[in-house]
N, C-alpha and C positions, 0 to 999 in steps of 0.2 A: 721136714728139716729145711727144704728150700724156702718155704713160706715163713717160718721162722726168720730164718737168715734175712730175707727180703723185709718183713717187719722191723726187726732191728733196726737195718739199714735206713729205713724211712724215719725211723725214731731217731737216728743219730742226725740225719739232715736236719729235722725241724729243731732239733736242742741247738745245733749248729746255727743256725738262723736265728734263734730266739737270742743265743748267746752273742751271736757277732752279727748286728745288723747287715743287711745288704750292702749299704755304701762301706761299710768296714770289711768285707768280704772282697768287693770288686776295687777297694782303694779309696781312701776317703779322701774327699775331693775339698780343697779351700773354699770355703763358704765365703761371700761378698758382705762383709760386715757394716751396718748402717747403724750409728748411734742416734738415738732420736732424743734429744734434750726438751723436756717441759720446761718453759723459763718460769722462774720465780719459784715459790713453794715456802710453806711454812709461815714467820712471820714477814718474809717476804712478798706481799700479796700482789706484787704489780700493780697496774693502774686499777682502780674500782669501778671504772666505765661511768655512767649516768648516776649511778647510785641508786638505782631503780630496781634493779635485780640483785639476786642474793650472790650470784658466783662472780668472783674477781678474774683478772687475767691468769693467776695462779691456777684456777679451778679449769677454765677453758682449755689453758694449753696442755694441761695433764689429759683432759679428755680426749682433745684431737691426737696425742701424742700416743695415747692407747690405743686409738683406733688404727693409726698408722703402722703400730706393732702388729696388729692383730693382721691388717691387709698384708703386710709384707711377709708374715708369717707363712701364707699360704703357697709362698714360693720357696721350693727347697733349696734353690742355689743362694738364697738370701738369708742372712743370720741378723735380725734386729736386735737392738739391744738399747733399752731406756736408760737413762741416768737416775730418774725417780721414777716410781710407780705408785707414790702414794703422796700425801702433802707433807713433804719435809722440806726442810732450807738446806739448800747445797751451795758452797761457793762457788763462784766462778772458776778458779782452778780445779777444783774438785771435779767439774763437768768435763773440763778439757783433758784431766788426767784420765778419766774413765775411758774415754775415746783412744788416746795416746796409748793408754796400757793394753787395750785391747786390740790395737794395732788396726783400728776401724780404717776401712776404706773412703766412708763418709761421715761428716758431723752434720747434722740438721736441727738447728734451736728453733723452737716454735714458742711465738710470743703473739702480743695483741697489742694494737697501736691505741695512742690516746692524744688528744689535741683540745685546747681551749675552744677551738672553733669548732662546735657540734657538728658542722655540716661538712666538716673531712671526712673522707671516706676512700675505702679502697684497699687492695692488698699490696705489698711490695716485698721483694726479698734483698738482703744485703750480704755482699762480698765484703773481706775486709779491705779496708782503703782510705785513703784521705778524705776527710768530709767536703762534698763539692758543693753544699749550700746550706743555709742557716737549719733548714729543715731535717737534714740529714744530721748534722751536729745535735740538736735537740732529741732526735729520735736515740742516738748514741747516748747522750748523757742520761737520757732517762732509764735506759736499759743497764748501763753501767753504774748506775746510782747503788747499786746493790754492794760494789766494792766498800762502801762505808760502813756497811753494816758486819762486815768480815773485820774479826780481831786480828791487828798484826798486818793489815793490807798494805803497808808501807815495805814489808819485807817480801811480799809475795809477787806484787807486781812491778818490782824493779824501778820503782820513780815513775811507773806510767801515770799519767794524767788524762783521765778520761775528757777533760773538758778543752784539751787543746789538739788542734789534728796533726801538730807536728809530733806528738807521740808515734805517729804511725808512718813517718817518712822512712824510718830506716828498716824496712820490713825485711825478715831473716830472708834466707836463700831459698829455704823450703817453702815458706809462706808464698814467696814470690812464684815458685814452680809451680804450686797449685791455685793460682789464681784464675788461670785459663779455665781450670777444670770447675773451679767453683763457680764463675761467670756462667758456664754451660748448663751447670745443675740448677743455678739459681733461675737462668731462662727458661729451663724446661718447667720448673715449678710455675714459675708465671704464665706461661703458655697453658698449664694445664688447669690453672685457675680458670682462666677464660674460657676454656672450654667446658668446665663443671660448674662454674660461679656466674650464671649470666648478670646477675644483679649486683657483682663486686667491681667495682673500678679497677683499672690496672695501672697501677702505680710504677710497674717496670722494675727493673734491677738497679739497684743502687750501690754506693758504695759508702762505707763509713766505719769509724774506729770501735769496734766492739772488742771489749778485752776478752771475751768468751773464745773469740774467732781468733785472736792473736795467739792465744796458748795451744791452738791444736795444730797437728802435724799431718794434716791431710786435707782434700777438698772439704770445706766449711761454709755452710751459708746460715744466716738468720732469717726466719720470714716471721713478717708482720701480717699476721690471715685476715685483720681487718680492726676496724675503729669501736672500740666499747663505748667511745665517749660520742658516738654516734647513735641515736635511738634504734634506727632502722636495722644498722648492722649489728649491735648489741643484741637484738632480738634473734638474727639469724646466726650469730655466733653461740648462743646458747641453746638453740635449738636442736634435737638429734639430727634432722636432715642437714642442716647445714655444716654442723661438725663431721656428718658423715662424708658429705661432699667436699669438705677442705682435705679431710684425711686421704679420700680417694685421688685428688688432686697430687697430694704430696707422694703418694706411693706409687703413683701411675708415673711421676716424674723420676722415681729413683730408678725404677725398672726399665724408663726409657734411656736413663744416663747407664745402667749397668750393660744392656744390650750394646748401646753404642762403644763403650770401654772394650767389651769382649770382642768386638768386630775389629778394632782400632789399633788395641793395645799390643805391645810385645808379650806374648805370654813365654816366662822363662822356662827353659827345658831344665828338667832336674835328674834326666837320664843319665847314668855314671857313664864314664869314658871305656872304651874297650879296655878289657883287662890284659891285653897283649901290648898295649902301649908302655912304654918304660917310665915308669914313675909319671905316667900320665901326660907326657910330653908331645905337642903337637908341633913338629918342625914346620916353619914358614908360618905359621900363626901365633899371633899377638893376641892376648886376652887382656881386657880391661874392666875395671867397676865403674859405670856411668853413676856419679853420684846424685847429680842434679843439673838444673838448666836456668839460667838467669837473662836477663837482657842486660844486665851489669856486668861488667869486666871485673873479676877479683884477683887480686895477686895471688899467684900460687905459692903462698907461703905457708908452711906446715901448721902455723897456729889459726890459720883461717879454715882449716879444714881437717881440725882434730888430730893433727899429724899424721894423718893418712899417707903411707909410701907412695912415691913415684908419680907424682900429681902431673895432670897435664889438661888442657882444654882445646877444643876445637870451635870454631864459629860456623854454627849454621844459620845462614839469614841473619835476623836478629838476636838469636840467642846463642849463649856461651855454655857449651855444654862441659863438665867438668868429671874428670876421671882420676882413678886412683888405680895404682897397678900396672904394670907392663912386662908380660910373661908368657911364654910357651906352655907353660906347667899349670895345667887346670886345675890339679888339686892346690895349688899356692894362690891362683885367682880366688877359689871358692874360700880359703881361710880369708883373704883380704876382704870379699864381700861380706862374710859374716862379720867382720870388725867393723865395717862400713855401717852396717845396717843398724848398729848401736846409736848411730846419727844421723843416719838417711835410710828411713824405714823401706823406702821403695828401690834403693840401689839395686841394681842388677849387671849381669855379665854382658859384655858385649865382644864380637871379635872382628879382628881385622887381618887382611891377606894383601900384602905388597901395598900397604897403605888405605887399602879400600875396607869398608864395612862389609861384612858378608853376616849370612844368616847363622846364627850359633847352631841351631839343631842339623845343619847340614854337617857342619864339622864333626859334631859328636856321636853322629850316626855311622861315620865312615869307619 
């Protein structure tokens, strides 16, 4: 009888693991989402390179994107997402919308460069910004030219003109907040290229006006992995060895960025307040929701912050930090956070005591 019960118990445990994976039993942990965008596709071929090889930019970008996906999939804490996994045409706004809807932590768009000068060579990674020189403007114009292939583009891009740097002067609050993080990721990618690609020139981190970066709401970069118009680089970019090294560089940069963020960012506490607190009130503590940070001072008008309640700001160094809510009621501040995240996906709760910022987890554990 005892043996039969023991066998039944073992079978129940096995069935439980099969129906409920270990991560569900231990509590599902939020994965770090990375959207990998293979540039161009379908009738939008991108650059054709020297014309001596079959593959075009759309083909090389897709091959590298798939390899990055495969390499990142080996890390259980990362969830890679492809905007396309086959040769199809996607409009720029669709690529950005995939990242926004998935609430991605990073967006990386992969492209190949081109230049009338066949000697032009090297890799460079772009973040959103004003065109700093003529070369950057030409790259942006070429990559943004797909807009002309899209139906109703004048409605989707709100009057955006890819040929004029002025289109990027008025960056949104969220994009400005993510700029430093985007630059960090871009720098890590370029550093990894130098580590793995000894035959590729470092063209460094650049800023230019890419429409696809303008539409995303997370740290975003566009990397030009090399010049298909350069015969030597075209051969390398089309080789399995070359594509693997490029993909490894990007994947390593993502992991390096991930570990940096985990070590330095504030991890929001999801622990519920003690039940013996009346209506979850914490006397002497003020909770707020941090919405964003910007180097520009923005008037605290309801219309500037989606009519969120009890707006305030604090200047820290060169940065202005913007908040909504001002309450000792933890239940109330959670409702404000939920409302804020419709517009500010990275919004989080902070706590103050006697006007000084304190650690949220210390309050909730009391």
